[in-house]
C-alpha positions in Angstrom: 0.0 0.0 0.0 2.9 2.3 0.7 4.2 1.8 -2.9 0.7 2.7 -4.2 0.9 6.0 -2.3 4.4 6.7 -3.6 3.6 5.9 -7.2 0.3 7.8 -7.1 1.8 11.0 -5.6 4.7 10.9 -8.0 2.3 10.5 -10.9 0.0 13.4 -10.0 3.1 15.6 -9.4 4.2 14.8 -12.9 0.8 15.5 -14.3 0.7 18.8 -12.5 4.1 19.8 -14.0 2.6 19.1 -17.4 0.5 22.3 -16.9 3.7 24.3 -17.6 3.7 23.0 -21.2 2.2 26.4 -22.1 5.8 27.8 -22.0 6.6 25.7 -25.0 3.4 26.8 -26.8 4.6 30.4 -26.6 7.6 29.7 -28.8 5.5 28.2 -31.6 3.6 30.0 -34.3 -0.2 29.7 -34.1 -0.5 27.8 -37.4 2.2 25.3 -36.4 0.7 24.8 -33.0 -2.7 24.0 -34.5 -1.1 21.4 -36.7 0.7 19.7 -33.8 -2.4 19.9 -31.5 -4.7 18.1 -33.9 -2.4 15.1 -33.9 -1.8 15.2 -30.1 -5.6 15.2 -29.7 -5.9 12.1 -31.9 -3.2 10.3 -29.9 -4.8 11.3 -26.7 -8.2 10.0 -27.8 -6.7 6.6 -28.7 -4.8 6.4 -25.4 -7.9 7.3 -23.3 -10.1 4.8 -25.1 -7.2 2.2 -24.9 -6.8 2.7 -21.2 -10.5 2.4 -20.5 -11.0 -0.8 -22.6 -7.6 -2.5 -22.2 -6.9 -1.7 -18.5 -9.7 -0.3 -16.4 -12.7 -2.2 -17.6 -11.0 -5.6 -17.8 -9.8 -5.1 -14.3 -13.3 -4.2 -13.0 -14.9 -7.1 -14.9 -12.2 -9.5 -13.9 -12.8 -8.9 -10.2 -16.6 -9.0 -10.1 -17.9 -9.9 -13.6 -19.9 -7.6 -15.9 -22.3 -6.6 -13.1 -24.7 -3.7 -12.8 -22.1 -2.1 -10.6 -19.7 -2.0 -13.5 -22.3 -0.7 -15.9 -23.6 1.8 -13.4 -20.0 3.0 -12.7 -19.3 3.6 -16.4 -22.5 5.5 -16.8 -21.9 7.5 -13.7 -18.4 8.5 -14.9 -19.8 9.7 -18.3 -22.6 11.7 -16.5 -20.2 13.2 -14.0 -17.8 14.6 -16.6 -20.8 15.8 -18.7 -22.1 17.7 -15.7 -18.7 19.3 -15.0 -18.4 20.4 -18.7 -22.0 21.6 -18.8 -21.5 23.9 -15.7 -18.5 25.4 -17.5 -20.5 26.1 -20.6 -23.4 27.6 -18.7 -21.0 30.3 -17.4 -19.7 31.3 -20.8 -20.4 35.0 -21.4 -20.2 37.2 -24.5 -18.8 40.4 -23.0 -15.9 42.0 -25.0 -12.4 41.4 -23.6 -10.4 44.4 -22.6 -7.5 45.1 -20.4 -9.9 46.3 -17.7 -12.2 43.3 -18.0 -11.0 39.7 -17.4 -13.4 37.5 -19.3 -15.6 35.5 -16.8 -15.2 32.4 -19.0 -11.5 32.4 -18.3 -12.3 32.3 -14.6 -14.8 29.5 -15.1 -12.3 27.7 -17.2 -10.0 27.7 -14.2 -12.8 26.3 -12.0 -13.7 23.6 -14.6 -10.0 22.7 -15.1 -9.5 22.4 -11.3 -12.5 20.0 -11.0 -11.3 18.1 -14.1 -7.8 17.7 -12.7 -9.2 16.7 -9.3 -11.1 13.9 -11.1 -8.0 12.9 -13.0 -6.2 12.6 -9.6 -9.0 10.4 -8.3 -8.7 8.2 -11.4 -4.9 7.9 -11.0 -5.3 7.1 -7.2 -7.9 4.4 -7.8 -5.8 2.9 -10.6 -2.8 2.4 -8.3 -5.1 0.8 -5.7 -5.9 -1.8 -8.4 -2.2 -2.3 -9.2 1.0 -0.6 -10.1 0.9 -1.5 -13.8 -2.7 -0.3 -14.2 -1.7 2.9 -12.4 1.2 3.5 -14.7 -0.9 2.9 -17.8 -3.6 5.3 -16.5 -1.0 8.0 -15.7 0.4 7.7 -19.2 -3.1 8.2 -20.6 -3.8 11.2 -18.4 -0.5 12.8 -19.4 -1.2 12.3 -23.1 -4.6 13.9 -22.6 -3.2 16.7 -20.4 -0.7 18.0 -22.9 -3.2 19.3 -25.6 -5.7 20.3 -22.8 -3.2 22.4 -20.9 -2.0 24.1 -24.1 -5.6 24.9 -24.9 -6.4 26.1 -21.3 -3.3 28.3 -21.4 -4.6 29.9 -24.6 -8.1 30.4 -23.1 -6.5 32.3 -20.1 -4.5 34.5 -22.4 -7.5 35.2 -24.5 -9.5 35.9 -21.3 -7.2 38.8 -20.4 -4.6 37.3 -18.1 -0.9 38.0 -18.6 1.4 35.2 -19.8 3.0 34.8 -16.4 -0.3 34.9 -14.4 -1.9 32.4 -16.9 1.0 30.0 -16.4 0.9 30.3 -12.6 -2.9 29.9 -12.4 -2.9 26.9 -14.7 -0.3 25.3 -12.5 -2.3 25.9 -9.4 -5.4 24.3 -10.9 -3.3 21.3 -11.9 -2.4 20.7 -8.3 -6.0 19.7 -7.7 -4.9 16.3 -9.1 -2.9 15.8 -5.9 -5.9 16.3 -3.7 -7.9 13.9 -5.9 -5.3 11.2 -5.7 -5.0 11.6 -1.9 -8.8 11.4 -1.4 -9.0 8.3 -3.6 -6.2 6.5 -1.7 -7.8 7.4 1.7 -11.3 6.4 0.7 -10.2 3.4 -1.2 -8.3 1.9 1.8 -11.0 2.7 4.4 -14.2 1.6 2.6 -14.6 -1.8 1.1 -16.2 -2.0 -2.3 -15.5 1.7 -3.1 -12.7 0.8 -5.6 -14.9 -1.7 -7.4 -17.2 1.2 -8.3 -14.6 3.9 -8.8 -12.6 1.9 -11.4 -15.5 1.7 -13.9 -16.3 5.3 -12.9 -12.8 6.3 -14.1 -13.3 4.3 -17.3 -16.6 6.2 -18.0 -14.8 9.5 -17.4 -12.1 8.6 -20.0 -14.7 7.4 -22.5 -16.6 10.7 -22.2 -13.5 12.8 -22.6 -12.3 10.9 -25.6 -15.7 10.5 -27.3 -17.4 13.8 -26.4 -14.4 16.3 -26.4 -11.6 14.9 -28.5 -13.3 13.0 -31.3 -15.5 16.0 -32.3 -12.3 18.1 -32.6 -10.9 15.5 -35.0 -14.0 15.6 -37.2 -13.3 19.3 -37.9 -10.6 18.1 -40.3 -12.1 16.8 -43.5 -9.1 16.4 -45.8 -8.7 12.8 -46.7 -4.9 12.5 -46.2 -5.0 14.2 -42.8 -8.1 12.2 -41.8 -6.3 9.0 -42.6 -3.3 10.3 -40.5 -5.7 10.8 -37.6 -6.9 7.2 -37.9 -3.3 6.0 -37.8 -2.5 8.2 -34.7 -5.6 6.9 -32.9 -4.5 3.4 -33.6 -1.1 4.3 -32.3 -2.7 5.4 -29.1 -4.5 2.1 -28.9 -1.2 0.3 -29.5 0.7 2.2 -26.8 -2.0 1.3 -24.2 -2.0 -2.4 -25.4 1.8 -2.4 -25.2 1.6 -1.4 -21.5 -0.3 -4.6 -20.9 3.2 -6.2 -21.0 3.9 -4.6 -17.6 1.1 -6.5 -16.0 
């Protein structure tokens, strides 16, 4: 159990540091950044689907069979992430952005990002309670998802009126919510029997929602045949990476 704590805390610390990737984005031209992001999004979608279907769900089903608890957990995860995203969209405003006015959506983006990172931390913590290899695979999937997300969030904060330095700092602070999520998952998971058996499919549902509702629609914005085929290849590569991590188990 001590090893699970060490691995989980190290993993969420690494995930939090990923929020500083915005520094790299500053050195790239917008057109080049967009080209890179679309492929990162495809790889991220493949990795999230792969982790859900190759690691988390097989682990949940293997322990208790394909029960209603597993089905309910997956649906609860999908619904939970939908609600978080819906709350963020509700608070979008259309006021013009000026130096005197920080766009409220930028603030809500921080709140939504903090909740999202907290849930990522919970997912990582739960995964390490299942096993070190599953935890590592989940951490890799989260990191691959966080890179394009954090670059996007950084851009939203800049567009919302924050300075580059403040945007970077605030993005990092929200990323630390993952640490709190992991600690809570580890504490609850070790004190209440049966909680992990529900949280594992919940985590899988969250990953399925992110990949299917957020990332795949972004990929559909590209209609050129050659680039679309490249997206398919990159998604498959994401699957392959997660399948390859099965060798650790």
